[in-house]
gemmi code that builds the backbone of each chain (N, CA, C; Angstrom):
import gemmi

chains = {
    "A": [
        ("MET", (0.823, -1.207, 0.000), (0.000, 0.000, 0.000), (0.866, 1.271, 0.000)),
        ("ILE", (1.868, 1.286, 0.875), (2.722, 2.476, 0.984), (3.471, 2.724, -0.322)),
        ("VAL", (3.853, 1.632, -0.978), (4.575, 1.776, -2.245), (3.656, 2.352, -3.317)),
        ("THR", (2.394, 1.952, -3.299), (1.428, 2.507, -4.263), (1.292, 4.010, -4.048)),
        ("VAL", (1.189, 4.411, -2.783), (1.086, 5.846, -2.478), (2.341, 6.572, -2.959)),
        ("LEU", (3.498, 5.980, -2.672), (4.766, 6.594, -3.099), (4.846, 6.711, -4.620)),
        ("LEU", (4.358, 5.676, -5.306), (4.378, 5.681, -6.770), (3.500, 6.808, -7.312)),
        ("ILE", (2.329, 6.991, -6.709), (1.432, 8.070, -7.155), (2.049, 9.433, -6.858)),
        ("VAL", (2.633, 9.575, -5.661), (3.283, 10.851, -5.304), (4.447, 11.125, -6.254)),
        ("HIS", (5.212, 10.079, -6.552), (6.328, 10.194, -7.502), (5.818, 10.707, -8.853)),
        ("GLY", (4.700, 10.154, -9.296), (4.114, 10.582, -10.568), (3.621, 12.014, -10.523)),
        ("LEU", (3.009, 12.395, -9.409), (2.488, 13.769, -9.291), (3.634, 14.788, -9.249)),
        ("LEU", (4.681, 14.443, -8.516), (5.849, 15.335, -8.469), (6.448, 15.494, -9.867)),
        ("ALA", (6.441, 14.396, -10.614), (6.973, 14.433, -11.982), (6.135, 15.349, -12.869)),
        ("VAL", (4.832, 15.385, -12.635), (3.958, 16.269, -13.419), (4.328, 17.732, -13.154)),
        ("VAL", (4.515, 18.067, -11.884), (4.885, 19.447, -11.529), (6.231, 19.804, -12.177)),
        ("LEU", (7.180, 18.886, -12.052), (8.507, 19.111, -12.631), (8.428, 19.281, -14.142)),
        ("LEU", (7.628, 18.433, -14.772), (7.480, 18.490, -16.229), (6.935, 19.854, -16.666)),
        ("GLY", (5.923, 20.330, -15.948), (5.341, 21.638, -16.283), (6.352, 22.755, -16.120)),
        ("ALA", (7.064, 22.730, -14.994), (8.023, 23.806, -14.716), (9.144, 23.821, -15.745)),
        ("VAL", (9.712, 22.664, -16.010), (10.879, 22.626, -16.912), (10.452, 22.903, -18.362)),
        ("THR", (9.223, 22.540, -18.701), (8.748, 22.824, -20.065), (8.534, 24.322, -20.248)),
        ("HIS", (7.953, 24.968, -19.241), (7.802, 26.432, -19.300), (9.172, 27.088, -19.516)),
        ("GLN", (10.134, 26.665, -18.692), (11.447, 27.312, -18.767), (12.153, 27.002, -20.087)),
        ("ALA", (12.042, 25.752, -20.531), (12.711, 25.368, -21.783), (12.128, 26.148, -22.966)),
        ("LEU", (10.819, 26.316, -22.978), (10.209, 27.069, -24.081), (10.507, 28.560, -23.953)),
        ("ALA", (10.622, 29.030, -22.725), (10.987, 30.449, -22.537), (12.367, 30.726, -23.121)),
        ("MET", (13.248, 29.711, -23.050), (14.602, 29.880, -23.593), (14.610, 29.834, -25.115)),
        ("ALA", (13.533, 29.352, -25.706), (13.462, 29.262, -27.167), (12.542, 30.329, -27.743)),
        ("ASN", (11.909, 31.075, -26.849), (10.848, 31.976, -27.286), (11.370, 33.173, -28.076)),
        ("ARG", (10.675, 33.465, -29.161), (10.935, 34.688, -29.931), (9.748, 35.612, -29.713)),
        ("PRO", (9.976, 36.928, -29.580), (8.849, 37.835, -29.392), (7.861, 37.734, -30.554)),
        ("ALA", (6.582, 37.745, -30.231), (5.557, 37.625, -31.274), (5.525, 38.878, -32.140)),
        ("ALA", (5.428, 38.657, -33.452), (5.368, 39.789, -34.378), (3.993, 40.447, -34.297)),
        ("GLY", (3.982, 41.779, -34.364), (2.712, 42.502, -34.384), (1.985, 42.523, -33.057)),
        ("GLY", (2.672, 42.070, -32.007), (2.071, 42.138, -30.683), (0.996, 41.087, -30.428)),
        ("LYS", (0.683, 40.258, -31.437), (-0.333, 39.228, -31.236), (0.335, 37.953, -30.738)),
        ("LYS", (-0.126, 37.470, -29.584), (0.537, 36.317, -28.965), (-0.268, 35.042, -29.173)),
        ("SER", (0.465, 33.982, -29.592), (-0.168, 32.671, -29.736), (-0.173, 31.980, -28.372)),
        ("PHE", (-0.818, 30.811, -28.331), (-0.778, 30.010, -27.099), (0.667, 29.678, -26.740)),
        ("PHE", (1.444, 29.325, -27.769), (2.856, 28.987, -27.557), (3.598, 30.173, -26.935)),
        ("ASN", (3.369, 31.391, -27.489), (4.039, 32.580, -26.950), (3.658, 32.805, -25.483)),
        ("ARG", (2.376, 32.628, -25.202), (1.916, 32.856, -23.825), (2.513, 31.799, -22.885)),
        ("PHE", (2.556, 30.557, -23.353), (3.106, 29.475, -22.531), (4.578, 29.740, -22.218)),
        ("ALA", (5.282, 30.303, -23.201), (6.722, 30.528, -23.047), (7.046, 31.877, -22.398)),
        ("SER", (6.042, 32.734, -22.269), (6.305, 34.073, -21.712), (6.274, 34.036, -20.185)),
        ("VAL", (7.232, 33.343, -19.630), (7.312, 33.255, -18.170), (8.629, 33.848, -17.715)),
        ("ASN", (8.691, 34.119, -16.423), (9.929, 34.611, -15.831), (10.840, 33.401, -15.597)),
        ("ALA", (11.657, 33.075, -16.585), (12.429, 31.818, -16.560), (13.285, 31.638, -15.295)),
        ("PRO", (13.977, 32.668, -14.820), (14.812, 32.444, -13.623), (14.007, 32.018, -12.394)),
        ("ALA", (12.741, 32.410, -12.350), (11.918, 32.057, -11.182), (11.664, 30.557, -11.100)),
        ("TYR", (11.914, 29.839, -12.186), (11.650, 28.393, -12.210), (12.842, 27.556, -11.741)),
        ("VAL", (14.001, 28.205, -11.575), (15.225, 27.435, -11.300), (15.129, 26.637, -9.999)),
        ("ASN", (14.851, 27.318, -8.899), (14.822, 26.607, -7.617), (13.698, 25.569, -7.550)),
        ("PRO", (12.483, 25.884, -8.022), (11.455, 24.826, -8.038), (11.863, 23.619, -8.879)),
        ("ILE", (12.523, 23.857, -10.025), (12.941, 22.725, -10.865), (13.953, 21.861, -10.109)),
        ("ILE", (14.924, 22.513, -9.475), (15.927, 21.746, -8.703), (15.236, 20.978, -7.578)),
        ("PHE", (14.362, 21.662, -6.847), (13.659, 21.042, -5.715), (12.853, 19.824, -6.174)),
        ("PHE", (12.070, 20.007, -7.228), (11.206, 18.908, -7.664), (11.987, 17.804, -8.371)),
        ("PHE", (13.094, 18.147, -9.018), (13.931, 17.113, -9.641), (14.488, 16.204, -8.551)),
        ("VAL", (15.055, 16.834, -7.510), (15.653, 16.044, -6.423), (14.580, 15.226, -5.709)),
        ("LEU", (13.445, 15.869, -5.427), (12.367, 15.179, -4.713), (11.820, 14.006, -5.536)),
        ("THR", (11.659, 14.225, -6.831), (11.155, 13.153, -7.698), (12.161, 12.005, -7.765)),
        ("ALA", (13.452, 12.357, -7.838), (14.489, 11.313, -7.880), (14.509, 10.526, -6.570)),
        ("ILE", (14.344, 11.223, -5.461), (14.300, 10.521, -4.167), (13.098, 9.573, -4.137)),
        ("GLY", (11.960, 10.067, -4.635), (10.763, 9.216, -4.706), (11.021, 7.978, -5.541)),
        ("GLY", (11.687, 8.166, -6.682), (12.033, 7.030, -7.539), (12.958, 6.067, -6.820)),
        ("GLY", (13.907, 6.630, -6.071), (14.847, 5.799, -5.314), (14.149, 4.975, -4.237)),
        ("LEU", (13.096, 5.563, -3.655), (12.380, 4.861, -2.581), (11.534, 3.695, -3.107)),
        ("ILE", (11.020, 3.848, -4.335), (10.197, 2.747, -4.867), (11.024, 1.754, -5.686)),
        ("TYR", (12.298, 2.066, -5.874), (13.186, 1.189, -6.640), (13.228, -0.240, -6.070)),
        ("PRO", (13.372, -0.420, -4.740), (13.450, -1.800, -4.212), (12.255, -2.664, -4.617)),
        ("GLN", (11.069, -2.058, -4.611), (9.876, -2.820, -5.006), (9.984, -3.264, -6.459)),
        ("TYR", (10.492, -2.350, -7.306), (10.686, -2.687, -8.721), (11.685, -3.835, -8.845)),
        ("ARG", (12.798, -3.723, -8.107), (13.871, -4.718, -8.241), (13.428, -6.101, -7.777)),
        ("VAL", (12.608, -6.128, -6.744), (12.211, -7.409, -6.151), (10.983, -8.000, -6.843)),
        ("ASP", (9.986, -7.158, -7.126), (8.695, -7.686, -7.605), (8.470, -7.537, -9.105)),
        ("VAL", (8.956, -6.447, -9.700), (8.605, -6.157, -11.094), (9.648, -6.721, -12.064)),
        ("ARG", (10.896, -6.408, -11.807), (11.946, -6.811, -12.755), (12.005, -8.322, -13.001)),
        ("PRO", (11.952, -9.151, -11.940), (11.981, -10.600, -12.205), (10.815, -11.059, -13.078)),
        ("VAL", (9.645, -10.425, -12.895), (8.486, -10.802, -13.724), (8.753, -10.429, -15.178)),
        ("LEU", (9.291, -9.234, -15.386), (9.609, -8.806, -16.763), (10.639, -9.746, -17.387)),
        ("GLU", (11.603, -10.188, -16.551), (12.612, -11.128, -17.068), (11.974, -12.473, -17.413)),
        ("ASP", (11.067, -12.931, -16.549), (10.381, -14.199, -16.819), (9.557, -14.125, -18.104)),
        ("LEU", (8.981, -12.938, -18.343), (8.145, -12.762, -19.536), (8.970, -12.404, -20.777)),
        ("GLN", (10.290, -12.422, -20.622), (11.203, -12.102, -21.741), (10.989, -10.674, -22.259)),
        ("MET", (10.590, -9.765, -21.378), (10.370, -8.377, -21.800), (11.652, -7.574, -21.555)),
        ("ARG", (12.654, -7.896, -22.342), (13.959, -7.248, -22.165), (13.883, -5.742, -22.406)),
        ("SER", (13.069, -5.354, -23.380), (13.015, -3.926, -23.707), (12.471, -3.110, -22.534)),
        ("ALA", (11.551, -3.689, -21.750), (11.017, -2.957, -20.595), (12.119, -2.717, -19.572)),
        ("ASN", (12.938, -3.737, -19.333), (14.059, -3.546, -18.408), (15.081, -2.567, -18.976)),
        ("GLY", (15.246, -2.593, -20.296), (16.161, -1.640, -20.933), (15.689, -0.212, -20.771)),
        ("ILE", (14.388, -0.014, -20.924), (13.821, 1.328, -20.733), (14.077, 1.810, -19.308)),
        ("PHE", (13.918, 0.903, -18.349), (14.166, 1.296, -16.961), (15.634, 1.632, -16.737)),
        ("GLU", (16.526, 0.837, -17.325), (17.967, 1.115, -17.176), (18.301, 2.518, -17.685)),
        ("ILE", (17.762, 2.841, -18.855), (18.030, 4.164, -19.425), (17.455, 5.247, -18.513)),
        ("LYS", (16.282, 4.981, -17.969), (15.634, 5.958, -17.073), (16.514, 6.248, -15.854)),
        ("GLU", (17.079, 5.212, -15.268), (17.896, 5.435, -14.069), (19.194, 6.174, -14.419)),
        ("HIS", (19.773, 5.873, -15.596), (20.996, 6.591, -15.990), (20.686, 8.060, -16.268)),
        ("PHE", (19.575, 8.309, -16.938), (19.217, 9.696, -17.252), (18.906, 10.488, -15.976)),
        ("ALA", (18.261, 9.850, -15.032), (17.985, 10.526, -13.759), (19.298, 10.898, -13.073)),
        ("ALA", (20.264, 9.977, -13.112), (21.561, 10.228, -12.477), (22.290, 11.375, -13.174)),
        ("ILE", (22.306, 11.357, -14.495), (22.996, 12.423, -15.240), (22.319, 13.766, -14.950)),
        ("GLY", (21.009, 13.765, -14.871), (20.274, 14.994, -14.546), (20.603, 15.502, -13.151)),
        ("LEU", (20.663, 14.597, -12.197), (21.013, 15.007, -10.828), (22.393, 15.664, -10.799)),
        ("GLY", (23.304, 15.081, -11.543), (24.666, 15.631, -11.580), (24.736, 17.004, -12.226)),
        ("LEU", (23.809, 17.291, -13.123), (23.825, 18.585, -13.818), (23.259, 19.722, -12.966)),
        ("LEU", (22.488, 19.383, -11.953), (21.784, 20.426, -11.193), (22.700, 21.493, -10.577)),
        ("PRO", (23.859, 21.125, -10.018), (24.719, 22.186, -9.468), (25.143, 23.215, -10.527)),
        ("ALA", (25.523, 22.742, -11.711), (25.920, 23.678, -12.775), (24.721, 24.473, -13.269)),
        ("TYR", (23.599, 23.822, -13.374), (22.361, 24.498, -13.790), (22.065, 25.649, -12.828)),
        ("TRP", (22.166, 25.377, -11.537), (21.940, 26.422, -10.520), (22.990, 27.522, -10.674)),
        ("PHE", (24.241, 27.130, -10.871), (25.347, 28.086, -10.988), (25.095, 29.082, -12.124)),
        ("TYR", (24.723, 28.571, -13.301), (24.579, 29.454, -14.467), (23.310, 30.305, -14.417)),
        ("TRP", (22.368, 29.898, -13.568), (21.139, 30.679, -13.457), (21.183, 31.673, -12.296)),
        ("GLN", (22.359, 31.821, -11.647), (22.460, 32.766, -10.540), (22.388, 34.194, -11.051)),
        ("ALA", (21.650, 35.027, -10.340), (21.571, 36.448, -10.701), (22.861, 37.151, -10.253)),
        ("PRO", (23.322, 38.153, -10.987), (22.769, 38.647, -12.246), (23.124, 37.695, -13.409)),
        ("LEU", (22.175, 37.499, -14.310), (22.399, 36.569, -15.415), (23.372, 37.184, -16.419)),
        ("ALA", (24.496, 36.503, -16.609), (25.504, 37.030, -17.545), (25.080, 36.709, -18.977)),
        ("PRO", (25.022, 37.723, -19.856), (24.574, 37.467, -21.234), (25.475, 36.491, -21.981)),
        ("GLU", (26.768, 36.453, -21.630), (27.681, 35.553, -22.352), (27.408, 34.079, -22.040)),
        ("PHE", (26.611, 33.826, -21.010), (26.296, 32.439, -20.668), (24.863, 32.057, -21.024)),
        ("THR", (24.255, 32.856, -21.889), (22.886, 32.543, -22.308), (22.821, 31.168, -22.975)),
        ("ALA", (23.818, 30.894, -23.828), (23.800, 29.625, -24.570), (23.913, 28.435, -23.620)),
        ("VAL", (24.840, 28.492, -22.670), (25.019, 27.335, -21.781), (23.791, 27.169, -20.883)),
        ("ARG", (23.176, 28.303, -20.479), (21.927, 28.206, -19.699), (20.837, 27.528, -20.528)),
        ("ARG", (20.750, 27.948, -21.790), (19.721, 27.393, -22.671), (19.926, 25.888, -22.862)),
        ("TYR", (21.173, 25.468, -23.158), (21.414, 24.052, -23.427), (21.234, 23.194, -22.172)),
        ("LEU", (21.678, 23.726, -21.025), (21.470, 22.968, -19.785), (19.981, 22.778, -19.508)),
        ("THR", (19.220, 23.839, -19.739), (17.772, 23.758, -19.515), (17.142, 22.769, -20.482)),
        ("TRP", (17.549, 22.804, -21.720), (16.979, 21.888, -22.715), (17.358, 20.439, -22.418)),
        ("ILE", (18.600, 20.229, -21.970), (19.001, 18.853, -21.615), (18.144, 18.352, -20.449)),
        ("LEU", (17.969, 19.202, -19.425), (17.136, 18.789, -18.289), (15.703, 18.515, -18.745)),
        ("ALA", (15.198, 19.374, -19.628), (13.828, 19.181, -20.129), (13.728, 17.852, -20.888)),
        ("PHE", (14.722, 17.561, -21.701), (14.734, 16.288, -22.435), (14.717, 15.105, -21.460)),
        ("LEU", (15.576, 15.188, -20.424), (15.652, 14.089, -19.449), (14.324, 13.901, -18.731)),
        ("VAL", (13.730, 15.018, -18.326), (12.472, 14.934, -17.578), (11.369, 14.353, -18.466)),
        ("TRP", (11.289, 14.817, -19.707), (10.274, 14.286, -20.628), (10.493, 12.792, -20.893)),
        ("TRP", (11.736, 12.419, -21.151), (12.055, 11.009, -21.413), (11.637, 10.135, -20.228)),
        ("ASN", (12.071, 10.564, -19.033), (11.794, 9.746, -17.850), (10.309, 9.732, -17.514)),
        ("PHE", (9.632, 10.830, -17.760), (8.195, 10.885, -17.504), (7.459, 9.898, -18.416)),
        ("LEU", (7.778, 9.959, -19.691), (7.082, 9.093, -20.650), (7.426, 7.620, -20.433)),
        ("THR", (8.714, 7.330, -20.248), (9.089, 5.927, -20.056), (8.559, 5.397, -18.718)),
        ("GLY", (8.520, 6.269, -17.713), (7.955, 5.864, -16.421), (6.504, 5.458, -16.574)),
        ("HIS", (5.767, 6.232, -17.344), (4.352, 5.899, -17.552), (4.184, 4.631, -18.375)),
        ("VAL", (5.033, 4.457, -19.375), (4.962, 3.222, -20.169), (5.216, 2.011, -19.260)),
        ("LEU", (6.257, 2.120, -18.430), (6.583, 1.003, -17.532), (5.460, 0.739, -16.538)),
        ("ASN", (4.919, 1.828, -15.994), (3.876, 1.690, -14.991), (2.622, 1.027, -15.565)),
        ("ASN", (2.380, 1.287, -16.831), (1.151, 0.775, -17.452), (1.418, -0.380, -18.411)),
        ("ILE", (2.584, -1.001, -18.279), (3.021, -1.934, -19.323), (2.095, -3.142, -19.464)),
        ("ARG", (1.545, -3.586, -18.348), (0.668, -4.769, -18.447), (-0.584, -4.453, -19.250)),
        ("GLY", (-1.083, -3.227, -19.092), (-2.255, -2.826, -19.873), (-1.903, -2.527, -21.313)),
        ("LEU", (-0.738, -1.913, -21.500), (-0.335, -1.523, -22.854), (-0.063, -2.738, -23.732)),
        ("LEU", (0.520, -3.774, -23.133), (0.916, -4.945, -23.925), (-0.015, -6.129, -23.727)),
        ("ALA", (-1.179, -5.866, -23.167), (-2.118, -6.977, -22.924), (-2.621, -7.541, -24.245)),
    ],
    "B": [
        ("MET", (30.882, 37.088, -13.563), (29.491, 36.708, -13.532), (29.044, 36.419, -12.117)),
        ("SER", (28.579, 35.243, -11.877), (27.986, 34.885, -10.599), (29.027, 34.889, -9.486)),
        ("ARG", (28.569, 35.139, -8.275), (29.463, 35.055, -7.127), (29.560, 33.611, -6.627)),
        ("ALA", (28.776, 32.730, -7.209), (28.774, 31.332, -6.769), (30.104, 30.671, -7.102)),
        ("ASN", (30.406, 29.623, -6.368), (31.676, 28.919, -6.524), (31.701, 28.121, -7.831)),
        ("PRO", (32.730, 28.327, -8.668), (32.790, 27.585, -9.940), (33.036, 26.086, -9.769)),
        ("SER", (33.281, 25.636, -8.548), (33.426, 24.196, -8.311), (32.162, 23.443, -8.743)),
        ("PHE", (31.029, 24.135, -8.735), (29.779, 23.505, -9.173), (29.899, 23.020, -10.616)),
        ("LYS", (30.598, 23.821, -11.431), (30.764, 23.449, -12.847), (31.586, 22.172, -12.956)),
        ("VAL", (32.684, 22.142, -12.204), (33.575, 20.968, -12.253), (32.813, 19.728, -11.795)),
        ("PHE", (32.054, 19.891, -10.717), (31.284, 18.764, -10.183), (30.341, 18.207, -11.245)),
        ("SER", (29.624, 19.108, -11.909), (28.615, 18.652, -12.869), (29.235, 17.961, -14.080)),
        ("VAL", (30.380, 18.477, -14.544), (31.036, 17.833, -15.689), (31.505, 16.432, -15.292)),
        ("LEU", (32.081, 16.335, -14.078), (32.642, 15.048, -13.655), (31.576, 14.025, -13.288)),
        ("PHE", (30.512, 14.484, -12.669), (29.525, 13.541, -12.113), (29.028, 12.537, -13.152)),
        ("GLY", (28.616, 13.053, -14.291), (28.080, 12.152, -15.323), (29.132, 11.164, -15.803)),
        ("ILE", (30.367, 11.664, -15.994), (31.443, 10.785, -16.479), (31.722, 9.688, -15.451)),
        ("VAL", (31.851, 10.090, -14.183), (32.165, 9.109, -13.141), (31.006, 8.126, -12.977)),
        ("TYR", (29.795, 8.645, -13.038), (28.628, 7.756, -12.894), (28.622, 6.688, -13.988)),
        ("ILE", (28.818, 7.123, -15.233), (28.784, 6.161, -16.341), (29.947, 5.171, -16.219)),
        ("ALA", (31.126, 5.657, -15.776), (32.269, 4.752, -15.572), (31.937, 3.735, -14.478)),
        ("CYS", (31.318, 4.204, -13.391), (30.938, 3.299, -12.296), (29.951, 2.247, -12.786)),
        ("PHE", (29.012, 2.679, -13.605), (28.026, 1.739, -14.157), (28.722, 0.716, -15.053)),
        ("TYR", (29.575, 1.214, -15.948), (30.198, 0.335, -16.946), (31.119, -0.694, -16.283)),
        ("TYR", (31.898, -0.214, -15.299), (32.867, -1.117, -14.659), (32.346, -1.723, -13.349)),
        ("ASP", (31.124, -1.400, -12.990), (30.522, -1.871, -11.738), (31.384, -1.515, -10.529)),
        ("TRP", (31.585, -0.207, -10.372), (32.416, 0.295, -9.272), (31.599, 0.966, -8.170)),
        ("GLY", (30.454, 0.511, -7.882), (29.633, 1.173, -6.866), (30.311, 1.197, -5.503)),
        ("LEU", (30.005, 2.221, -4.709), (30.560, 2.299, -3.356), (30.006, 1.157, -2.495)),
        ("PHE", (28.773, 0.768, -2.810), (28.129, -0.318, -2.056), (26.997, -0.885, -2.898)),
        ("LYS", (26.436, -1.969, -2.426), (25.250, -2.555, -3.058), (24.166, -2.637, -1.985)),
        ("TYR", (22.932, -2.538, -2.431), (21.834, -2.649, -1.474), (20.994, -3.877, -1.831)),
        ("TYR", (20.733, -4.693, -0.846), (19.942, -5.909, -1.042), (18.570, -5.702, -0.409)),
        ("PRO", (17.565, -5.414, -1.232), (16.268, -5.024, -0.662), (15.543, -6.134, 0.094)),
        ("ILE", (15.782, -7.394, -0.272), (15.061, -8.470, 0.423), (15.558, -8.596, 1.867)),
        ("THR", (16.868, -8.536, 2.028), (17.421, -8.650, 3.391), (17.667, -7.272, 4.021)),
        ("ARG", (17.411, -6.214, 3.230), (17.620, -4.823, 3.685), (19.046, -4.604, 4.194)),
        ("GLU", (19.990, -5.081, 3.397), (21.398, -4.968, 3.785), (22.166, -4.109, 2.793)),
        ("PHE", (23.050, -3.257, 3.299), (24.035, -2.592, 2.458), (25.314, -3.406, 2.561)),
        ("SER", (25.982, -3.588, 1.426), (27.207, -4.390, 1.472), (28.234, -3.834, 0.486)),
        ("TYR", (29.495, -3.877, 0.898), (30.577, -3.450, 0.003), (30.898, -4.538, -1.014)),
        ("VAL", (30.595, -5.773, -0.646), (30.910, -6.900, -1.535), (29.620, -7.559, -2.012)),
        ("ARG", (29.757, -8.355, -3.078), (28.586, -9.072, -3.608), (28.222, -10.195, -2.634)),
        ("LEU", (26.968, -10.237, -2.232), (26.515, -11.267, -1.288), (26.028, -12.496, -2.055)),
        ("PRO", (25.910, -13.628, -1.366), (25.457, -14.860, -2.046), (24.027, -14.708, -2.586)),
        ("PRO", (23.653, -15.551, -3.570), (22.324, -15.439, -4.189), (21.169, -15.508, -3.192)),
        ("SER", (21.403, -16.127, -2.049), (20.327, -16.228, -1.054), (19.902, -14.856, -0.529)),
        ("SER", (20.742, -13.836, -0.727), (20.384, -12.472, -0.282), (19.460, -11.773, -1.262)),
        ("GLY", (19.219, -12.435, -2.414), (18.322, -11.834, -3.400), (19.045, -10.873, -4.326)),
        ("PRO", (18.268, -10.203, -5.189), (18.904, -9.284, -6.147), (19.429, -8.022, -5.455)),
        ("ALA", (20.466, -7.456, -6.058), (21.068, -6.233, -5.493), (20.668, -5.021, -6.322)),
        ("ILE", (20.581, -3.880, -5.645), (20.417, -2.604, -6.353), (21.796, -1.948, -6.378)),
        ("LEU", (22.290, -1.689, -7.577), (23.622, -1.106, -7.729), (23.566, 0.416, -7.881)),
        ("TRP", (22.415, 0.918, -8.312), (22.259, 2.331, -8.668), (22.654, 3.270, -7.525)),
        ("TYR", (22.231, 2.948, -6.302), (22.564, 3.818, -5.163), (24.086, 3.935, -5.011)),
        ("GLY", (24.753, 2.801, -5.169), (26.205, 2.784, -5.012), (26.925, 3.560, -6.101)),
        ("TRP", (26.393, 3.495, -7.337), (27.003, 4.265, -8.437), (26.822, 5.757, -8.182)),
        ("LEU", (25.612, 6.129, -7.741), (25.349, 7.548, -7.459), (26.264, 8.058, -6.344)),
        ("ALA", (26.387, 7.273, -5.298), (27.214, 7.682, -4.161), (28.668, 7.823, -4.590)),
        ("ALA", (29.154, 6.864, -5.372), (30.550, 6.929, -5.834), (30.770, 8.164, -6.699)),
        ("ALA", (29.825, 8.427, -7.607), (29.963, 9.584, -8.498), (29.933, 10.879, -7.691)),
        ("ALA", (29.039, 10.943, -6.697), (28.911, 12.166, -5.891), (30.186, 12.415, -5.077)),
        ("VAL", (30.688, 11.370, -4.434), (31.858, 11.524, -3.560), (33.094, 11.907, -4.378)),
        ("LEU", (33.326, 11.153, -5.454), (34.533, 11.409, -6.254), (34.470, 12.780, -6.935)),
        ("SER", (33.328, 13.106, -7.498), (33.191, 14.396, -8.197), (33.324, 15.558, -7.223)),
        ("ALA", (32.731, 15.417, -6.045), (32.828, 16.487, -5.044), (34.279, 16.660, -4.594)),
        ("ALA", (34.978, 15.544, -4.390), (36.373, 15.624, -3.932), (37.236, 16.343, -4.966)),
        ("VAL", (37.075, 15.964, -6.238), (37.881, 16.607, -7.290), (37.475, 18.070, -7.450)),
        ("ALA", (36.168, 18.333, -7.433), (35.692, 19.711, -7.614), (36.233, 20.629, -6.524)),
        ("LEU", (36.313, 20.118, -5.317), (36.829, 20.939, -4.217), (38.346, 21.092, -4.301)),
        ("ALA", (39.005, 20.099, -4.908), (40.468, 20.146, -5.003), (40.955, 21.061, -6.133)),
        ("VAL", (40.127, 21.213, -7.165), (40.545, 22.050, -8.309), (40.546, 23.515, -7.874)),
        ("PRO", (41.670, 24.213, -8.087), (41.726, 25.631, -7.694), (40.672, 26.461, -8.431)),
        ("ARG", (40.174, 27.482, -7.752), (39.101, 28.317, -8.283), (39.472, 28.937, -9.629)),
        ("LYS", (40.749, 29.343, -9.763), (41.207, 29.966, -11.018), (41.002, 29.021, -12.199)),
        ("ILE", (41.382, 27.757, -11.993), (41.275, 26.767, -13.071), (39.799, 26.479, -13.354)),
        ("ALA", (39.022, 26.348, -12.296), (37.583, 26.076, -12.480), (36.922, 27.231, -13.232)),
        ("ASP", (37.344, 28.456, -12.933), (36.783, 29.636, -13.610), (37.096, 29.619, -15.094)),
        ("ARG", (38.295, 29.110, -15.416), (38.743, 29.134, -16.819), (38.211, 27.954, -17.635)),
        ("MET", (37.541, 27.026, -16.978), (37.033, 25.847, -17.695), (36.070, 26.280, -18.807)),
        ("TRP", (36.193, 25.620, -19.960), (35.314, 25.970, -21.090), (33.873, 25.619, -20.725)),
        ("ASP", (32.994, 26.608, -20.789), (31.610, 26.416, -20.357), (30.838, 25.444, -21.264)),
        ("GLY", (31.298, 25.313, -22.496), (30.646, 24.384, -23.412), (30.676, 22.941, -22.917)),
        ("LEU", (31.671, 22.635, -22.057), (31.752, 21.270, -21.509), (30.480, 20.886, -20.768)),
        ("LEU", (29.825, 21.908, -20.203), (28.640, 21.647, -19.391), (27.479, 21.074, -20.190)),
        ("TRP", (27.451, 21.300, -21.497), (26.385, 20.681, -22.285), (26.921, 19.660, -23.276)),
        ("VAL", (28.197, 19.823, -23.682), (28.776, 18.846, -24.620), (28.933, 17.484, -23.925)),
        ("VAL", (29.468, 17.484, -22.702), (29.703, 16.212, -21.994), (28.395, 15.473, -21.710)),
        ("PRO", (27.398, 16.134, -21.091), (26.155, 15.376, -20.854), (25.464, 14.917, -22.135)),
        ("THR", (25.542, 15.739, -23.191), (24.926, 15.313, -24.454), (25.622, 14.058, -24.975)),
        ("ALA", (26.956, 14.049, -24.909), (27.706, 12.867, -25.351), (27.357, 11.658, -24.484)),
        ("LEU", (27.217, 11.887, -23.174), (26.881, 10.772, -22.271), (25.490, 10.217, -22.564)),
        ("LEU", (24.556, 11.105, -22.862), (23.190, 10.650, -23.172), (23.184, 9.811, -24.452)),
        ("ILE", (23.886, 10.305, -25.459), (23.937, 9.567, -26.732), (24.652, 8.222, -26.523)),
        ("GLY", (25.772, 8.276, -25.804), (26.525, 7.045, -25.521), (25.682, 6.037, -24.752)),
        ("THR", (24.918, 6.522, -23.789), (24.059, 5.640, -22.999), (23.020, 4.971, -23.889)),
        ("LEU", (22.404, 5.759, -24.765), (21.380, 5.199, -25.653), (21.987, 4.145, -26.585)),
        ("ILE", (23.189, 4.441, -27.081), (23.839, 3.475, -27.982), (24.174, 2.192, -27.215)),
        ("TYR", (24.764, 2.346, -26.027), (25.157, 1.159, -25.245), (23.931, 0.337, -24.835)),
        ("GLU", (22.879, 1.025, -24.411), (21.710, 0.311, -23.890), (20.811, -0.255, -24.972)),
        ("LYS", (21.166, -0.041, -26.214), (20.330, -0.629, -27.266), (20.415, -2.162, -27.249)),
        ("ARG", (21.402, -2.689, -26.492), (21.539, -4.151, -26.341), (20.258, -4.779, -25.776)),
        ("TRP", (19.457, -4.004, -25.037), (18.221, -4.538, -24.474), (17.140, -4.718, -25.529)),
        ("PHE", (17.299, -4.048, -26.646), (16.212, -4.015, -27.630), (16.502, -4.879, -28.864)),
        ("LEU", (17.656, -5.567, -28.840), (18.022, -6.357, -30.008), (17.466, -7.777, -29.913)),
    ],
}
model = gemmi.Model(1)
for chain_id, residues in chains.items():
    chain = gemmi.Chain(chain_id)
    for i, (resn, *xyz) in enumerate(residues, 1):
        res = gemmi.Residue()
        res.name, res.seqid = resn, gemmi.SeqId(i, " ")
        for name, pos in zip(("N", "CA", "C"), xyz):
            atom = gemmi.Atom()
            atom.name, atom.element = name, gemmi.Element(name[0])
            atom.pos, atom.b_iso = gemmi.Position(*pos), 0.0
            res.add_atom(atom)
        chain.add_residue(res)
    model.add_chain(chain)
structure = gemmi.Structure()
structure.add_model(model)
structure.setup_entities()
């Protein structure tokens, strides 16, 4: 029961993280709308990007901790079943997910460093790429996490 | 630019490299056996059940990267090419995907 609750909390934290990092990633790609008319995309990306830094770090770490806490259940109960069912690709997806989470965790100190105020214009590119890499990792892990979580239904 | 310590940059560049090296060579600081709830520096017999290696790889990467980042003088850390911060993780992500394709063959 507790693991189910943790799994749901892990998923909810991931949703918050996904929203925050997507806002920031699109803000880094945003071009001002021509003629003053703003599309949905422009509005979605028109956020105060630096304000998202600490929440992204907080929710990334919290989500990773949540994943770490439910990992034993996966290792003991889920993985052997996937191995018995010859579902190698499902285990492969999980392996990639754990590596990407680790690489993302390692990037957070530099991400925080480059987003410190005052924002230096010469580091706009590295801020943008770090944000996009984190966004890619979060999206990848979110989608693969959901595929894994729902795999019995998806492949029934 | 920032008043923050540039050691953060060194840490982030190293962490991914050390983590992937730990994974590839199985150099975790420890292993965790969830069935017996034991942490162990060495591989335990099969009766202890499956081990989780990920915690040990993360711990090894964190400790080693932090030690090197703190040891590198601030001047050198300041002069580090900032492009490394996205080139290295991008290379690691691509390398990971290529290596892990073994699960899908």
